[in-house]
N, CA and C atoms as a LAMMPS dump frame, in Angstrom:
ITEM: TIMESTEP
0
ITEM: NUMBER OF ATOMS
663
ITEM: BOX BOUNDS ff ff ff
-5.0000000000000000e+02 5.0000000000000000e+02
-5.0000000000000000e+02 5.0000000000000000e+02
-5.0000000000000000e+02 5.0000000000000000e+02
ITEM: ATOMS id mol type element x y z
1 1 1 N -304.645 453.469 362.009
2 1 2 C -304.439 454.493 363.021
3 1 3 C -303.429 454.015 364.037
4 2 1 N -302.556 454.893 364.478
5 2 2 C -301.584 454.581 365.502
6 2 3 C -301.87 455.458 366.694
7 3 1 N -301.856 454.889 367.874
8 3 2 C -302.233 455.637 369.061
9 3 3 C -301.293 455.321 370.199
10 4 1 N -301.082 456.296 371.074
11 4 2 C -300.245 456.086 372.241
12 4 3 C -300.949 455.284 373.313
13 5 1 N -302.209 454.935 373.087
14 5 2 C -302.961 454.188 374.085
15 5 3 C -302.544 452.737 374.166
16 6 1 N -301.9 452.223 373.102
17 6 2 C -301.454 450.836 373.119
18 6 3 C -300.061 450.765 373.71
19 7 1 N -299.787 449.699 374.427
20 7 2 C -298.469 449.553 375.027
21 7 3 C -297.497 449.017 374.015
22 8 1 N -296.212 449.401 374.161
23 8 2 C -295.176 448.928 373.258
24 8 3 C -293.884 448.809 374.035
25 9 1 N -293.066 447.778 373.753
26 9 2 C -291.828 447.583 374.497
27 9 3 C -290.783 448.61 374.096
28 10 1 N -290.036 449.103 375.082
29 10 2 C -288.935 450 374.781
30 10 3 C -289.392 451.401 374.47
31 11 1 N -288.398 452.267 374.253
32 11 2 C -288.688 453.66 373.943
33 11 3 C -288.922 453.822 372.451
34 12 1 N -289.876 454.662 372.117
35 12 2 C -290.187 454.913 370.712
36 12 3 C -289.041 455.684 370.066
37 13 1 N -288.501 455.214 368.949
38 13 2 C -287.411 455.937 368.29
39 13 3 C -287.914 457.236 367.67
40 14 1 N -287.074 458.266 367.711
41 14 2 C -287.437 459.535 367.083
42 14 3 C -287.301 459.474 365.571
43 15 1 N -286.322 458.713 365.096
44 15 2 C -286.031 458.649 363.669
45 15 3 C -285.841 457.202 363.245
46 16 1 N -286.531 456.808 362.167
47 16 2 C -286.424 455.45 361.637
48 16 3 C -286.093 455.53 360.154
49 17 1 N -285.09 454.781 359.731
50 17 2 C -284.812 454.619 358.307
51 17 3 C -285.681 453.484 357.787
52 18 1 N -286.421 453.759 356.728
53 18 2 C -287.279 452.748 356.105
54 18 3 C -286.787 452.505 354.686
55 19 1 N -286.375 451.273 354.429
56 19 2 C -285.872 450.911 353.111
57 19 3 C -286.862 449.986 352.418
58 20 1 N -287.209 450.325 351.19
59 20 2 C -288.072 449.497 350.351
60 20 3 C -287.204 448.85 349.286
61 21 1 N -287.211 447.525 349.227
62 21 2 C -286.411 446.84 348.211
63 21 3 C -287.326 446.046 347.287
64 22 1 N -286.736 445.235 346.421
65 22 2 C -287.485 444.664 345.312
66 22 3 C -288.223 443.386 345.568
67 23 1 N -288.559 443.068 346.809
68 23 2 C -289.377 441.889 347.087
69 23 3 C -290.847 442.23 346.915
70 24 1 N -291.66 441.211 346.709
71 24 2 C -293.098 441.414 346.732
72 24 3 C -293.521 441.802 348.144
73 25 1 N -294.657 442.497 348.249
74 25 2 C -295.131 442.926 349.562
75 25 3 C -294.941 444.408 349.805
76 26 1 N -295.002 445.224 348.748
77 26 2 C -294.804 446.659 348.901
78 26 3 C -295.868 447.288 349.792
79 27 1 N -297.043 446.669 349.867
80 27 2 C -298.101 447.205 350.728
81 27 3 C -297.658 447.263 352.181
82 28 1 N -296.838 446.309 352.617
83 28 2 C -296.338 446.338 353.986
84 28 3 C -295.483 447.579 354.23
85 29 1 N -294.578 447.857 353.303
86 29 2 C -293.68 448.982 353.482
87 29 3 C -294.388 450.319 353.477
88 30 1 N -295.342 450.495 352.565
89 30 2 C -296.041 451.78 352.483
90 30 3 C -296.973 451.975 353.674
91 31 1 N -297.61 450.909 354.128
92 31 2 C -298.459 451.025 355.314
93 31 3 C -297.616 451.344 356.548
94 32 1 N -296.442 450.744 356.64
95 32 2 C -295.539 451.046 357.744
96 32 3 C -295.12 452.509 357.72
97 33 1 N -294.803 453.021 356.534
98 33 2 C -294.455 454.424 356.416
99 33 3 C -295.578 455.314 356.929
100 34 1 N -296.792 455.014 356.512
101 34 2 C -297.952 455.791 356.942
102 34 3 C -298.081 455.782 358.462
103 35 1 N -297.944 454.611 359.074
104 35 2 C -298.103 454.5 360.52
105 35 3 C -296.998 455.232 361.272
106 36 1 N -295.783 455.154 360.783
107 36 2 C -294.679 455.868 361.429
108 36 3 C -294.902 457.376 361.378
109 37 1 N -295.331 457.858 360.233
110 37 2 C -295.583 459.293 360.105
111 37 3 C -296.728 459.733 361.011
112 38 1 N -297.772 458.917 361.101
113 38 2 C -298.895 459.239 361.971
114 38 3 C -298.485 459.24 363.445
115 39 1 N -297.448 458.465 363.777
116 39 2 C -296.958 458.394 365.147
117 39 3 C -295.918 459.475 365.439
118 40 1 N -295.76 460.44 364.525
119 40 2 C -294.817 461.556 364.69
120 40 3 C -293.361 461.113 364.705
121 41 1 N -293.075 459.99 364.064
122 41 2 C -291.699 459.528 363.915
123 41 3 C -291.098 460.167 362.665
124 42 1 N -289.855 460.61 362.761
125 42 2 C -289.139 461.107 361.593
126 42 3 C -288.73 459.904 360.737
127 43 1 N -289.022 459.956 359.454
128 43 2 C -288.745 458.837 358.559
129 43 3 C -287.697 459.244 357.525
130 44 1 N -286.647 458.43 357.425
131 44 2 C -285.651 458.578 356.365
132 44 3 C -285.908 457.46 355.359
133 45 1 N -286.363 457.831 354.175
134 45 2 C -286.812 456.856 353.179
135 45 3 C -285.714 456.531 352.176
136 46 1 N -285.489 455.248 351.976
137 46 2 C -284.536 454.749 350.985
138 46 3 C -285.27 453.693 350.158
139 47 1 N -285.041 453.664 348.855
140 47 2 C -285.648 452.582 348.072
141 47 3 C -284.824 452.293 346.831
142 48 1 N -284.906 451.037 346.417
143 48 2 C -284.118 450.563 345.284
144 48 3 C -284.864 450.778 343.975
145 49 1 N -284.14 450.606 342.87
146 49 2 C -284.762 450.712 341.559
147 49 3 C -285.798 449.627 341.338
148 50 1 N -285.531 448.429 341.821
149 50 2 C -286.487 447.338 341.656
150 50 3 C -287.738 447.591 342.498
151 51 1 N -287.588 448.267 343.618
152 51 2 C -288.758 448.614 344.441
153 51 3 C -289.73 449.482 343.646
154 52 1 N -289.202 450.338 342.782
155 52 2 C -290.074 451.159 341.94
156 52 3 C -290.911 450.286 341.008
157 53 1 N -290.295 449.241 340.474
158 53 2 C -291.008 448.324 339.578
159 53 3 C -292.087 447.574 340.345
160 54 1 N -291.741 447.079 341.54
161 54 2 C -292.692 446.306 342.341
162 54 3 C -293.872 447.18 342.775
163 55 1 N -293.6 448.418 343.19
164 55 2 C -294.68 449.309 343.63
165 55 3 C -295.678 449.57 342.506
166 56 1 N -295.182 449.729 341.307
167 56 2 C -296.079 449.954 340.182
168 56 3 C -296.869 448.687 339.842
169 57 1 N -296.192 447.54 339.887
170 57 2 C -296.838 446.274 339.543
171 57 3 C -297.917 445.896 340.548
172 58 1 N -297.614 446.054 341.846
173 58 2 C -298.521 445.568 342.885
174 58 3 C -299.578 446.583 343.298
175 59 1 N -299.219 447.869 343.283
176 59 2 C -300.106 448.881 343.854
177 59 3 C -300.454 450.015 342.897
178 60 1 N -299.921 449.981 341.676
179 60 2 C -300.093 451.085 340.744
180 60 3 C -299.588 452.402 341.343
181 61 1 N -298.537 452.305 342.133
182 61 2 C -297.903 453.486 342.73
183 61 3 C -296.593 453.738 342.009
184 62 1 N -296.441 454.94 341.476
185 62 2 C -295.213 455.319 340.782
186 62 3 C -294.288 456.019 341.765
187 63 1 N -293.283 455.295 342.265
188 63 2 C -292.314 455.906 343.166
189 63 3 C -291.441 456.873 342.374
190 64 1 N -291.393 458.133 342.75
191 64 2 C -290.588 459.097 341.996
192 64 3 C -289.113 458.719 341.988
193 65 1 N -288.44 459.069 340.925
194 65 2 C -287.03 458.735 340.812
195 65 3 C -286.117 459.671 341.579
196 66 1 N -286.552 460.889 341.861
197 66 2 C -285.746 461.872 342.566
198 66 3 C -286.189 461.97 344.022
199 67 1 N -285.199 462.13 344.912
200 67 2 C -285.485 462.168 346.344
201 67 3 C -286.447 463.293 346.7
202 68 1 N -286.251 464.469 346.115
203 68 2 C -287.117 465.603 346.442
204 68 3 C -288.562 465.338 346.036
205 69 1 N -288.735 464.681 344.895
206 69 2 C -290.082 464.355 344.431
207 69 3 C -290.726 463.3 345.331
208 70 1 N -289.922 462.349 345.804
209 70 2 C -290.45 461.32 346.695
210 70 3 C -290.909 461.931 348.012
211 71 1 N -290.147 462.858 348.541
212 71 2 C -290.536 463.539 349.781
213 71 3 C -291.879 464.245 349.613
214 72 1 N -292.017 464.985 348.536
215 72 2 C -293.261 465.718 348.298
216 72 3 C -294.427 464.76 348.079
217 73 1 N -294.176 463.685 347.334
218 73 2 C -295.232 462.715 347.019
219 73 3 C -295.784 462.075 348.282
220 74 1 N -294.917 461.558 349.15
221 74 2 C -295.384 460.846 350.335
222 74 3 C -295.843 461.795 351.439
223 75 1 N -295.297 462.987 351.473
224 75 2 C -295.789 463.979 352.431
225 75 3 C -297.246 464.302 352.137
226 76 1 N -297.565 464.475 350.854
227 76 2 C -298.961 464.721 350.473
228 76 3 C -299.817 463.484 350.697
229 77 1 N -299.315 462.337 350.314
230 77 2 C -300.101 461.086 350.367
231 77 3 C -300.533 460.751 351.791
232 78 1 N -299.626 460.975 352.754
233 78 2 C -299.906 460.567 354.123
234 78 3 C -300.095 461.731 355.086
235 79 1 N -300.147 462.946 354.558
236 79 2 C -300.398 464.101 355.405
237 79 3 C -299.32 464.331 356.446
238 80 1 N -298.073 464.092 356.08
239 80 2 C -296.968 464.263 357.019
240 80 3 C -296.693 465.74 357.269
241 81 1 N -296.038 466.016 358.377
242 81 2 C -295.628 467.373 358.687
243 81 3 C -294.465 467.778 357.786
244 82 1 N -294.31 469.067 357.608
245 82 2 C -293.204 469.564 356.788
246 82 3 C -291.877 469.119 357.397
247 83 1 N -291.041 468.484 356.583
248 83 2 C -289.732 468.051 357.035
249 83 3 C -289.714 466.735 357.786
250 84 1 N -290.88 466.128 358.004
251 84 2 C -290.926 464.879 358.768
252 84 3 C -290.377 463.704 357.967
253 85 1 N -290.521 463.764 356.651
254 85 2 C -290.052 462.69 355.78
255 85 3 C -288.898 463.201 354.916
256 86 1 N -287.787 462.483 354.961
257 86 2 C -286.644 462.795 354.12
258 86 3 C -286.31 461.573 353.275
259 87 1 N -286.118 461.779 351.99
260 87 2 C -285.756 460.679 351.093
261 87 3 C -284.332 460.881 350.595
262 88 1 N -283.654 459.758 350.338
263 88 2 C -282.257 459.818 349.913
264 88 3 C -282.028 458.862 348.758
265 89 1 N -281.148 459.254 347.851
266 89 2 C -280.815 458.431 346.704
267 89 3 C -279.935 457.256 347.079
268 90 1 N -279.852 456.291 346.175
269 90 2 C -279.132 455.052 346.471
270 90 3 C -277.634 455.255 346.643
271 91 1 N -277.107 456.347 346.109
272 91 2 C -275.674 456.624 346.239
273 91 3 C -275.416 457.898 347.027
274 92 1 N -276.335 458.284 347.871
275 92 2 C -276.197 459.507 348.66
276 92 3 C -275.381 459.194 349.915
277 93 1 N -274.072 459.172 349.763
278 93 2 C -273.191 458.773 350.857
279 93 3 C -273.066 459.847 351.94
280 94 1 N -273.607 461.03 351.698
281 94 2 C -273.594 462.08 352.714
282 94 3 C -274.899 462.117 353.518
283 95 1 N -275.762 461.149 353.32
284 95 2 C -276.998 461.101 354.093
285 95 3 C -276.677 460.668 355.526
286 96 1 N -277.517 461.04 356.495
287 96 2 C -277.254 460.659 357.894
288 96 3 C -277.145 459.154 358.1
289 97 1 N -277.907 458.371 357.345
290 97 2 C -277.916 456.922 357.551
291 97 3 C -276.606 456.252 357.167
292 98 1 N -275.741 456.962 356.445
293 98 2 C -274.498 456.365 355.964
294 98 3 C -273.396 456.376 357.004
295 99 1 N -273.624 457.015 358.14
296 99 2 C -272.562 457.145 359.136
297 99 3 C -273.062 456.801 360.522
298 100 1 N -272.22 456.151 361.297
299 100 2 C -272.574 455.822 362.662
300 100 3 C -272.526 457.002 363.6
301 101 1 N -271.945 458.117 363.176
302 101 2 C -271.842 459.294 364.039
303 101 3 C -273.163 460.046 364.17
304 102 1 N -274.123 459.709 363.318
305 102 2 C -275.441 460.331 363.39
306 102 3 C -276.47 459.3 363.003
307 103 1 N -277.322 459.684 362.119
308 103 2 C -278.225 458.711 361.519
309 103 3 C -279.424 458.357 362.364
310 104 1 N -280.259 457.446 361.848
311 104 2 C -281.507 457.047 362.514
312 104 3 C -281.242 456.177 363.734
313 105 1 N -282.219 456.1 364.603
314 105 2 C -282.113 455.274 365.801
315 105 3 C -282.484 453.822 365.526
316 106 1 N -283.187 453.569 364.435
317 106 2 C -283.576 452.208 364.059
318 106 3 C -283.777 452.17 362.555
319 107 1 N -283.789 450.959 362.007
320 107 2 C -283.973 450.791 360.562
321 107 3 C -284.83 449.572 360.296
322 108 1 N -285.697 449.689 359.298
323 108 2 C -286.514 448.563 358.84
324 108 3 C -286.344 448.435 357.329
325 109 1 N -286.076 447.237 356.862
326 109 2 C -286.067 446.947 355.431
327 109 3 C -287.325 446.147 355.148
328 110 1 N -288.296 446.779 354.491
329 110 2 C -289.627 446.178 354.332
330 110 3 C -290.27 446.639 353.031
331 111 1 N -290.47 445.755 352.07
332 111 2 C -290.078 444.356 352.091
333 111 3 C -288.588 444.206 351.818
334 112 1 N -288.032 443.093 352.273
335 112 2 C -286.599 442.851 352.108
336 112 3 C -286.388 441.714 351.116
337 113 1 N -285.777 442.019 349.994
338 113 2 C -285.493 440.993 348.992
339 113 3 C -284.366 440.088 349.479
340 114 1 N -284.283 438.904 348.916
341 114 2 C -283.208 437.99 349.279
342 114 3 C -281.848 438.521 348.829
343 115 1 N -281.831 439.305 347.74
344 115 2 C -280.584 439.917 347.31
345 115 3 C -280.094 440.95 348.304
346 116 1 N -281.002 441.794 348.79
347 116 2 C -280.623 442.792 349.793
348 116 3 C -280.21 442.121 351.092
349 117 1 N -280.955 441.088 351.479
350 117 2 C -280.622 440.373 352.707
351 117 3 C -279.227 439.761 352.622
352 118 1 N -278.906 439.172 351.479
353 118 2 C -277.592 438.56 351.306
354 118 3 C -276.491 439.611 351.36
355 119 1 N -276.718 440.75 350.695
356 119 2 C -275.704 441.809 350.687
357 119 3 C -275.465 442.352 352.096
358 120 1 N -276.546 442.52 352.867
359 120 2 C -276.405 443.005 354.239
360 120 3 C -275.687 441.963 355.093
361 121 1 N -276.029 440.694 354.909
362 121 2 C -275.408 439.626 355.695
363 121 3 C -273.907 439.565 355.484
364 122 1 N -273.46 439.934 354.29
365 122 2 C -272.032 439.835 353.968
366 122 3 C -271.339 441.194 353.959
367 123 1 N -272.037 442.237 354.447
368 123 2 C -271.404 443.54 354.624
369 123 3 C -270.926 444.204 353.354
370 124 1 N -271.644 444.03 352.239
371 124 2 C -271.165 444.562 350.965
372 124 3 C -271.209 446.084 350.912
373 125 1 N -272.27 446.693 351.392
374 125 2 C -272.391 448.157 351.449
375 125 3 C -272.161 448.82 350.093
376 126 1 N -272.726 448.241 349.041
377 126 2 C -272.55 448.805 347.7
378 126 3 C -273.522 449.935 347.388
379 127 1 N -274.561 450.091 348.207
380 127 2 C -275.492 451.209 348.03
381 127 3 C -275.918 451.691 349.409
382 128 1 N -276.723 452.741 349.452
383 128 2 C -277.055 453.357 350.735
384 128 3 C -277.876 452.427 351.621
385 129 1 N -278.77 451.63 351.04
386 129 2 C -279.552 450.707 351.859
387 129 3 C -278.64 449.726 352.579
388 130 1 N -277.719 449.135 351.836
389 130 2 C -276.802 448.16 352.433
390 130 3 C -275.884 448.818 353.459
391 131 1 N -275.393 450.015 353.158
392 131 2 C -274.515 450.724 354.086
393 131 3 C -275.273 451.115 355.355
394 132 1 N -276.492 451.604 355.208
395 132 2 C -277.276 451.995 356.379
396 132 3 C -277.534 450.796 357.285
397 133 1 N -277.837 449.651 356.696
398 133 2 C -278.047 448.445 357.495
399 133 3 C -276.761 448.016 358.186
400 134 1 N -275.649 448.155 357.497
401 134 2 C -274.353 447.817 358.075
402 134 3 C -274.055 448.714 359.277
403 135 1 N -274.424 449.996 359.16
404 135 2 C -274.244 450.933 360.277
405 135 3 C -275.074 450.495 361.476
406 136 1 N -276.319 450.082 361.242
407 136 2 C -277.167 449.638 362.338
408 136 3 C -276.522 448.471 363.097
409 137 1 N -275.967 447.532 362.347
410 137 2 C -275.359 446.366 362.982
411 137 3 C -274.109 446.746 363.765
412 138 1 N -273.251 447.557 363.184
413 138 2 C -271.996 447.875 363.869
414 138 3 C -272.208 448.781 365.065
415 139 1 N -273.267 449.594 365.022
416 139 2 C -273.568 450.492 366.133
417 139 3 C -274.518 449.851 367.145
418 140 1 N -274.902 448.593 366.905
419 140 2 C -275.814 447.87 367.792
420 140 3 C -277.155 448.587 367.949
421 141 1 N -277.658 449.113 366.84
422 141 2 C -278.977 449.732 366.83
423 141 3 C -279.981 448.767 366.209
424 142 1 N -281.265 448.941 366.509
425 142 2 C -282.266 447.994 365.991
426 142 3 C -282.317 447.972 364.463
427 143 1 N -282.227 446.773 363.909
428 143 2 C -282.368 446.541 362.475
429 143 3 C -283.377 445.427 362.286
430 144 1 N -284.483 445.729 361.609
431 144 2 C -285.538 444.756 361.364
432 144 3 C -285.618 444.488 359.867
433 145 1 N -285.493 443.231 359.493
434 145 2 C -285.579 442.822 358.094
435 145 3 C -286.866 442.027 357.906
436 146 1 N -287.65 442.417 356.893
437 146 2 C -288.955 441.797 356.66
438 146 3 C -288.938 441.089 355.3
439 147 1 N -288.423 439.848 355.274
440 147 2 C -288.392 439.117 354.001
441 147 3 C -289.774 438.649 353.6
442 148 1 N -290.009 438.608 352.285
443 148 2 C -291.267 438.091 351.742
444 148 3 C -290.884 437.168 350.593
445 149 1 N -290.605 435.938 350.948
446 149 2 C -290.163 434.95 349.962
447 149 3 C -290.643 433.589 350.42
448 150 1 N -290.903 432.694 349.472
449 150 2 C -291.265 431.322 349.831
450 150 3 C -291.046 430.412 348.627
451 151 1 N -290.485 429.241 348.808
452 151 2 C -289.845 428.779 350.044
453 151 3 C -288.472 429.421 350.218
454 152 1 N -287.855 429.236 351.381
455 152 2 C -286.495 429.704 351.615
456 152 3 C -285.512 428.607 351.225
457 153 1 N -284.471 428.991 350.517
458 153 2 C -283.403 428.039 350.223
459 153 3 C -282.452 427.97 351.419
460 154 1 N -281.555 427.013 351.394
461 154 2 C -280.553 426.908 352.461
462 154 3 C -279.696 428.163 352.526
463 155 1 N -279.437 428.763 351.369
464 155 2 C -278.649 430.002 351.34
465 155 3 C -279.406 431.117 352.053
466 156 1 N -280.691 431.24 351.757
467 156 2 C -281.505 432.261 352.433
468 156 3 C -281.477 432.061 353.95
469 157 1 N -281.672 430.821 354.378
470 157 2 C -281.726 430.524 355.806
471 157 3 C -280.38 430.784 356.476
472 158 1 N -279.304 430.442 355.808
473 158 2 C -277.975 430.703 356.371
474 158 3 C -277.729 432.204 356.511
475 159 1 N -278.163 432.971 355.522
476 159 2 C -277.985 434.42 355.605
477 159 3 C -278.827 435.018 356.735
478 160 1 N -280.048 434.511 356.908
479 160 2 C -280.887 435.008 357.992
480 160 3 C -280.3 434.65 359.353
481 161 1 N -279.748 433.447 359.473
482 161 2 C -279.112 433.06 360.724
483 161 3 C -277.909 433.959 361.018
484 162 1 N -277.111 434.225 360.004
485 162 2 C -275.954 435.099 360.179
486 162 3 C -276.388 436.481 360.676
487 163 1 N -277.452 437.019 360.094
488 163 2 C -277.93 438.341 360.49
489 163 3 C -278.54 438.315 361.888
490 164 1 N -279.269 437.256 362.213
491 164 2 C -279.825 437.145 363.558
492 164 3 C -278.72 437.09 364.601
493 165 1 N -277.676 436.357 364.308
494 165 2 C -276.546 436.272 365.233
495 165 3 C -275.812 437.599 365.355
496 166 1 N -275.896 438.433 364.308
497 166 2 C -275.253 439.753 364.328
498 166 3 C -276.112 440.799 365.024
499 167 1 N -277.344 440.441 365.385
500 167 2 C -278.185 441.366 366.126
501 167 3 C -279.434 441.844 365.417
502 168 1 N -279.62 441.483 364.155
503 168 2 C -280.816 441.91 363.426
504 168 3 C -282.023 441.067 363.854
505 169 1 N -283.207 441.639 363.683
506 169 2 C -284.459 440.907 363.89
507 169 3 C -284.979 440.482 362.524
508 170 1 N -285.163 439.193 362.335
509 170 2 C -285.739 438.673 361.097
510 170 3 C -287.232 438.506 361.338
511 171 1 N -288.028 439.338 360.677
512 171 2 C -289.471 439.35 360.897
513 171 3 C -290.167 439.11 359.555
514 172 1 N -290.315 437.841 359.161
515 172 2 C -290.925 437.546 357.862
516 172 3 C -292.352 438.069 357.78
517 173 1 N -292.775 438.408 356.587
518 173 2 C -294.14 438.904 356.372
519 173 3 C -295.1 437.715 356.367
520 174 1 N -295.228 437.091 357.539
521 174 2 C -296.098 435.926 357.712
522 174 3 C -297.282 436.334 358.584
523 175 1 N -298.397 436.736 358
524 175 2 C -299.524 437.186 358.819
525 175 3 C -300.196 436.03 359.546
526 176 1 N -300.698 436.324 360.742
527 176 2 C -301.525 435.366 361.463
528 176 3 C -302.988 435.581 361.097
529 177 1 N -303.829 434.655 361.52
530 177 2 C -305.253 434.735 361.184
531 177 3 C -306.147 434.531 362.396
532 178 1 N -305.542 434.511 363.591
533 178 2 C -306.364 434.319 364.779
534 178 3 C -307.254 435.52 365.064
535 179 1 N -306.919 436.686 364.485
536 179 2 C -307.775 437.862 364.671
537 179 3 C -308.903 437.914 363.633
538 180 1 N -308.985 436.879 362.795
539 180 2 C -310.043 436.72 361.802
540 180 3 C -310.158 437.929 360.868
541 181 1 N -309.116 438.187 360.085
542 181 2 C -309.173 439.326 359.158
543 181 3 C -310.246 439.125 358.101
544 182 1 N -310.858 440.219 357.7
545 182 2 C -311.898 440.174 356.672
546 182 3 C -311.509 440.974 355.437
547 183 1 N -310.265 441.454 355.384
548 183 2 C -309.81 442.236 354.237
549 183 3 C -308.301 442.073 354.091
550 184 1 N -307.815 442.378 352.896
551 184 2 C -306.367 442.361 352.657
552 184 3 C -305.686 443.378 353.566
553 185 1 N -306.332 444.513 353.785
554 185 2 C -305.751 445.561 354.629
555 185 3 C -305.499 445.058 356.048
556 186 1 N -306.41 444.254 356.577
557 186 2 C -306.224 443.718 357.925
558 186 3 C -305.096 442.693 357.969
559 187 1 N -304.905 441.958 356.89
560 187 2 C -303.787 441.02 356.801
561 187 3 C -302.477 441.792 356.795
562 188 1 N -302.421 442.869 356.014
563 188 2 C -301.228 443.718 355.974
564 188 3 C -300.962 444.319 357.347
565 189 1 N -302.006 444.798 358.001
566 189 2 C -301.853 445.457 359.297
567 189 3 C -301.298 444.514 360.354
568 190 1 N -301.581 443.227 360.233
569 190 2 C -301.032 442.271 361.212
570 190 3 C -299.509 442.338 361.213
571 191 1 N -298.911 442.288 360.03
572 191 2 C -297.455 442.31 359.928
573 191 3 C -296.908 443.672 360.347
574 192 1 N -297.562 444.736 359.903
575 192 2 C -297.101 446.079 360.249
576 192 3 C -297.163 446.287 361.763
577 193 1 N -298.195 445.768 362.405
578 193 2 C -298.308 445.892 363.857
579 193 3 C -297.143 445.218 364.568
580 194 1 N -296.726 444.063 364.08
581 194 2 C -295.593 443.355 364.699
582 194 3 C -294.304 444.149 364.531
583 195 1 N -294.148 444.793 363.367
584 195 2 C -292.96 445.631 363.164
585 195 3 C -292.973 446.806 364.138
586 196 1 N -294.104 447.47 364.249
587 196 2 C -294.223 448.613 365.162
588 196 3 C -293.95 448.186 366.599
589 197 1 N -294.438 447.018 366.988
590 197 2 C -294.175 446.516 368.333
591 197 3 C -292.68 446.383 368.584
592 198 1 N -291.967 445.838 367.614
593 198 2 C -290.528 445.636 367.789
594 198 3 C -289.757 446.95 367.753
595 199 1 N -290.297 447.948 367.096
596 199 2 C -289.664 449.27 367.105
597 199 3 C -289.943 450.022 368.402
598 200 1 N -290.978 449.62 369.12
599 200 2 C -291.381 450.367 370.298
600 200 3 C -292.321 451.508 369.978
601 201 1 N -292.959 451.446 368.822
602 201 2 C -293.933 452.464 368.419
603 201 3 C -295.324 451.948 368.77
604 202 1 N -296.044 452.693 369.604
605 202 2 C -297.371 452.257 370.037
606 202 3 C -298.306 452.143 368.842
607 203 1 N -299.16 451.101 368.867
608 203 2 C -300.059 450.887 367.742
609 203 3 C -301.361 450.276 368.235
610 204 1 N -302.419 450.514 367.476
611 204 2 C -303.72 449.901 367.769
612 204 3 C -304.221 449.103 366.562
613 205 1 N -303.316 448.74 365.676
614 205 2 C -303.697 447.934 364.519
615 205 3 C -304.074 446.52 364.935
616 206 1 N -303.416 446.019 365.974
617 206 2 C -303.619 444.644 366.416
618 206 3 C -303.575 444.618 367.936
619 207 1 N -304.643 444.184 368.591
620 207 2 C -304.626 444.147 370.056
621 207 3 C -303.675 443.063 370.552
622 208 1 N -303.088 443.257 371.73
623 208 2 C -302.23 442.216 372.301
624 208 3 C -302.989 440.91 372.455
625 209 1 N -302.254 439.81 372.352
626 209 2 C -302.867 438.497 372.456
627 209 3 C -303.604 438.363 373.781
628 210 1 N -304.84 437.87 373.712
629 210 2 C -305.633 437.648 374.907
630 210 3 C -306.531 438.801 375.27
631 211 1 N -306.282 439.991 374.675
632 211 2 C -307.078 441.158 375.049
633 211 3 C -308.508 441.027 374.559
634 212 1 N -308.68 440.62 373.275
635 212 2 C -310.025 440.412 372.745
636 212 3 C -310.594 439.082 373.211
637 213 1 N -309.733 438.045 373.218
638 213 2 C -310.216 436.726 373.573
639 213 3 C -310.639 436.652 375.027
640 214 1 N -310.003 437.49 375.882
641 214 2 C -310.266 437.424 377.308
642 214 3 C -311.708 437.67 377.666
643 215 1 N -312.341 438.599 376.923
644 215 2 C -313.734 438.928 377.22
645 215 3 C -314.681 437.816 376.789
646 216 1 N -314.178 436.911 375.906
647 216 2 C -315.031 435.845 375.404
648 216 3 C -314.785 434.523 376.122
649 217 1 N -313.739 434.505 376.984
650 217 2 C -313.379 433.253 377.65
651 217 3 C -314.368 432.949 378.773
652 218 1 N -314.825 431.716 378.807
653 218 2 C -315.761 431.308 379.847
654 218 3 C -315.075 431.329 381.202
655 219 1 N -315.691 431.911 382.174
656 219 2 C -315.132 431.99 383.506
657 219 3 C -315.234 430.631 384.202
658 220 1 N -314.192 430.258 384.957
659 220 2 C -314.247 428.977 385.664
660 220 3 C -315.323 428.992 386.734
661 221 1 N -315.96 427.854 386.956
662 221 2 C -317.019 427.74 387.952
663 221 3 C -316.424 427.444 389.329
């Protein structure tokens, strides 16, 4: 559940581009989509061919191959409003995300494969995901990349440093455990909550640090 009762830094974006690529961790991306839609954010969905394979392997979810089918599928799945979710093909160069003159106010690549990260770091723009990320960087709009890989090679680290220096936020899917999760869903929600925080979307998936612990802390004598 996402609620306006939780505080979040910055203004909540009206439109977010969400890209799913071929890294493991598809549960993070789909949960993020659900939370954005519940928060009344307009979502522009992009996903790679390998993301379709990963979604089926990890979650038994068949991502439709056509944009119109994907819109209908996720609108039903998450109870989105009519027109709230728009999906675009990998070569849809007329989509809003392909141009700096319009497009989303922020973008998240979740999960982000090392191949996609490398292509974005070097400005290849060979498909819509890479081009949309390139637009975010050149327009100085928020770009959050959520890699799920281990270990990182020197090449991976150099690419992440390059992107961080260019203005992107590198937010690895590294869940914490201080909130004592008791389910896989709570582990996923930890990472999704951090993404929402950085987007400025209010969330109640994870309380701010010290909020729960504060009530348990012994008062000084």
